C-alpha positions as CSV (number, residue, x, y, z in Angstrom):
1,X,120.7,95.6,101.5
2,X,123.5,94.3,103.5
3,X,127.1,95.6,103.7
4,X,130.3,95.3,105.8
5,X,128.9,98.1,108.0
6,X,125.6,96.6,108.4
7,X,126.4,93.3,109.2
8,X,128.8,94.5,112.0
9,X,126.2,97.1,113.2
10,X,123.6,94.2,113.5
11,X,125.9,92.2,114.9
12,X,126.9,94.4,117.8
13,X,123.4,95.0,118.2
14,X,122.3,91.5,118.9
15,X,125.6,91.4,121.4
16,X,124.0,94.5,123.1
17,X,120.8,92.8,123.5
18,X,122.1,89.6,124.9
19,X,122.1,91.2,128.2
20,X,118.1,91.4,128.6
21,X,118.3,94.8,128.9
22,X,116.3,97.0,126.7
23,X,118.1,98.9,124.0
24,X,116.8,101.9,122.4
25,X,118.5,102.5,119.0
26,X,118.2,106.0,116.8
27,X,118.7,106.3,113.1
28,X,118.8,109.6,111.7
29,X,119.9,111.3,108.4
30,X,118.5,113.9,106.7
31,X,115.1,113.6,104.8
32,X,114.8,111.4,102.1
33,X,117.6,109.2,103.4
34,X,115.7,106.1,103.8
35,X,115.3,106.4,107.7
36,X,111.9,104.6,107.9
37,X,112.7,102.1,105.3
38,X,115.8,100.9,107.1
39,X,114.1,101.2,110.5
40,X,111.3,98.4,109.4
41,X,114.2,96.4,107.9
42,X,116.3,96.3,111.1
43,X,112.8,95.3,112.8
44,X,112.6,92.5,110.6
45,X,116.0,91.0,111.3
46,X,114.7,90.4,114.9
47,X,111.5,88.7,114.3
48,X,107.8,89.1,115.6
49,X,107.6,90.5,118.9
50,X,111.3,91.6,119.4
51,X,111.4,95.0,118.0
52,X,109.2,98.2,117.5
53,X,109.5,101.2,115.5
54,X,108.8,104.6,117.3
55,X,109.0,107.3,114.9
56,X,110.1,110.7,116.1
57,X,107.5,112.2,113.2
58,X,104.4,111.2,115.6
59,X,105.6,114.5,117.3
60,X,104.9,116.8,114.3
61,X,103.3,119.8,115.5
62,X,99.5,119.5,114.1
63,X,98.6,121.7,111.2
64,X,95.8,123.9,113.8
65,X,99.1,124.9,115.5
66,X,101.2,125.7,112.2
67,X,98.4,127.1,110.2
68,X,98.6,130.5,109.9
69,X,101.8,131.2,111.1
70,X,105.4,131.4,109.2
71,X,106.2,127.7,110.4
72,X,103.7,126.4,107.9
73,X,106.4,127.1,105.4
74,X,109.2,125.4,107.3
75,X,107.0,122.2,108.5
76,X,109.6,119.5,109.2
77,X,112.3,122.0,110.8
78,X,113.5,121.0,114.1
79,X,110.9,123.9,115.9
80,X,108.1,122.4,114.1
81,X,108.2,119.5,116.3
82,X,106.9,118.9,120.0
83,X,110.5,117.8,121.3
84,X,109.3,117.9,125.0
85,X,106.6,115.4,124.2
86,X,108.9,113.0,122.3
87,X,111.6,113.1,125.2
88,X,108.9,112.2,127.6
89,X,108.1,109.4,125.5
90,X,111.7,108.4,125.3
91,X,112.1,108.6,129.3
92,X,108.7,106.5,129.3
93,X,110.3,103.7,127.1
94,X,113.8,103.6,128.8
95,X,111.8,103.2,132.3
96,X,109.9,100.2,130.7
97,X,107.8,100.2,134.3
98,X,104.0,100.3,132.3
99,X,102.7,97.2,130.6
100,X,102.3,99.1,127.2
101,X,103.3,102.3,126.2
102,X,101.5,104.1,123.6
103,X,103.1,106.4,121.1
104,X,102.0,108.7,118.2
105,X,102.6,108.4,114.3
106,X,102.4,110.7,111.6
107,X,100.1,109.7,108.7
108,X,101.1,111.2,105.3
109,X,98.0,110.6,103.5
110,X,96.2,113.4,106.1
111,X,99.7,115.2,106.7
112,X,98.9,115.0,110.5
113,X,100.3,113.1,113.6
114,X,97.8,110.5,115.2
115,X,98.1,109.7,119.0
116,X,98.3,106.5,120.5
117,X,98.8,104.6,117.1
118,X,101.7,102.6,118.1
119,X,101.8,100.1,120.9
120,X,105.0,99.2,122.7
121,X,104.7,96.5,125.1
122,X,107.1,96.1,128.1
123,X,108.7,93.0,126.9
124,X,109.5,94.0,123.7
125,X,113.4,94.3,123.8
126,X,114.4,96.5,121.2
127,X,113.0,100.2,120.3
128,X,114.2,101.6,117.2
129,X,113.3,105.2,116.9
130,X,114.0,107.1,113.7
131,X,113.9,110.9,112.9
132,X,115.8,113.7,111.7
133,X,116.9,115.5,114.9
134,X,118.2,112.8,117.1
135,X,121.9,114.4,117.4
136,X,120.8,117.8,117.4
137,X,122.3,120.3,120.2
138,X,119.3,122.3,120.8
139,X,117.5,121.8,123.9
140,X,115.4,119.6,124.7
141,X,117.1,117.4,121.8
142,X,120.2,117.1,123.6
143,X,118.5,115.4,126.2
144,X,116.8,113.0,123.6
145,X,120.2,111.7,122.5
146,X,120.8,111.0,126.3
147,X,117.8,108.3,126.2
148,X,119.3,106.4,123.2
149,X,121.7,103.7,123.8
150,X,123.2,104.2,120.2
151,X,122.6,106.4,117.4
152,X,123.3,105.4,113.6
153,X,123.6,108.0,110.8
154,X,122.3,107.2,107.3
155,X,125.0,107.7,104.5
156,X,122.9,108.4,101.3
157,X,124.1,109.9,98.1
158,X,122.2,113.1,98.0
159,X,121.1,112.9,94.4
160,X,119.2,110.1,95.4
161,X,117.8,111.5,98.3
162,X,116.6,114.4,96.7
163,X,114.8,112.5,94.0
164,X,113.2,110.5,96.6
165,X,112.0,113.5,98.3
166,X,110.2,115.2,95.2
167,X,108.9,111.8,94.3
168,X,107.3,111.6,97.9
169,X,106.0,115.3,97.9
170,X,104.4,114.4,94.3
171,X,102.8,111.3,95.8
172,X,101.2,113.2,98.8
173,X,99.5,116.1,96.5
174,X,102.4,118.5,95.4
175,X,102.7,119.3,91.9
176,X,106.6,118.8,90.3
177,X,107.4,122.4,90.6
178,X,106.2,122.9,94.1
179,X,107.8,119.6,95.2
180,X,111.0,120.5,93.8
181,X,111.0,123.7,95.2
182,X,110.4,122.4,98.9
183,X,113.2,119.8,98.5
184,X,115.6,122.7,97.2
185,X,114.2,125.0,100.1
186,X,113.0,123.7,103.8
187,X,114.0,120.2,103.1
188,X,117.8,121.3,102.1
189,X,117.8,123.9,105.2
190,X,116.8,120.7,107.3
191,X,119.3,118.5,105.7
192,X,122.0,121.1,106.6
193,X,121.5,121.0,110.3
194,X,120.9,117.5,110.2
195,X,124.4,116.8,108.4
196,X,126.1,119.3,110.8
197,X,125.4,116.4,113.6
198,X,126.8,113.6,112.0
199,X,130.0,113.7,113.7
200,X,128.2,112.7,116.8
201,X,126.8,109.1,115.6
202,X,127.9,105.9,116.8
203,X,127.9,104.5,113.6
204,X,127.6,105.8,109.8
205,X,125.8,103.4,107.8
206,X,126.0,103.3,103.9
207,X,122.4,103.1,102.8
208,X,120.7,102.9,99.5
C-alpha cells in the first residue's frame, strides 16, 4: 500500500506526534475512494492503543428522520448528516479533558448510526476521522475543519471508485440496476461537491 506520498505523509505524522500532544487527522475523498480502509491502515501503522478511527458516518441522520422526506432519496448528501453533532464530538476530542469519549458509528448491515459504539480514551494520541465533507465550506463544516490538524484527500481513479460503490450497494441489498443508478445519481452528486474541496487539503494521497 505504500507510495512515496504515503511514506512521506506517515513520517511527517510521526514527527508531529513526537510533541506528545493529541493529533487529529482527517481523511477525505469522494464516495468509494477507500477512506475507511485507508484510515484503518494508518491506525495499524501506530500499533495498539496509539490510534482510534472515528468516522464521520456515525453522524448520518437516522432513517426515522429521513423516511418520508426528500432527503431519503439523497442519503449521504451533506444535509443528511448531523454536522453540529460531529463538530461537538471533535471539540471534545480536541479538549481531551474526559477520561473516555464515546463516538457513534454507522452500521451498513442495519443502515443506521449506532450511538456510543467507539471508545476514545484520553491517553490515545492519534485520532483519525474520515468522511466526505471534512473540507466543505458550509457551516458547520468549516468549523469541523478548524478542529483538524491535517486533512488528507484520497486520489482514487474514478472507474475503480464507482465500481466499488456499485459492489457495496449490491452487498447491502440493492439489485444491480438500482446500485448503478444510485452510484451515478446521489453518489456522483456528492462526489462532485467533495472533489471541489480538494484544493483545500494538506496532502493529496494516491490510493487504490
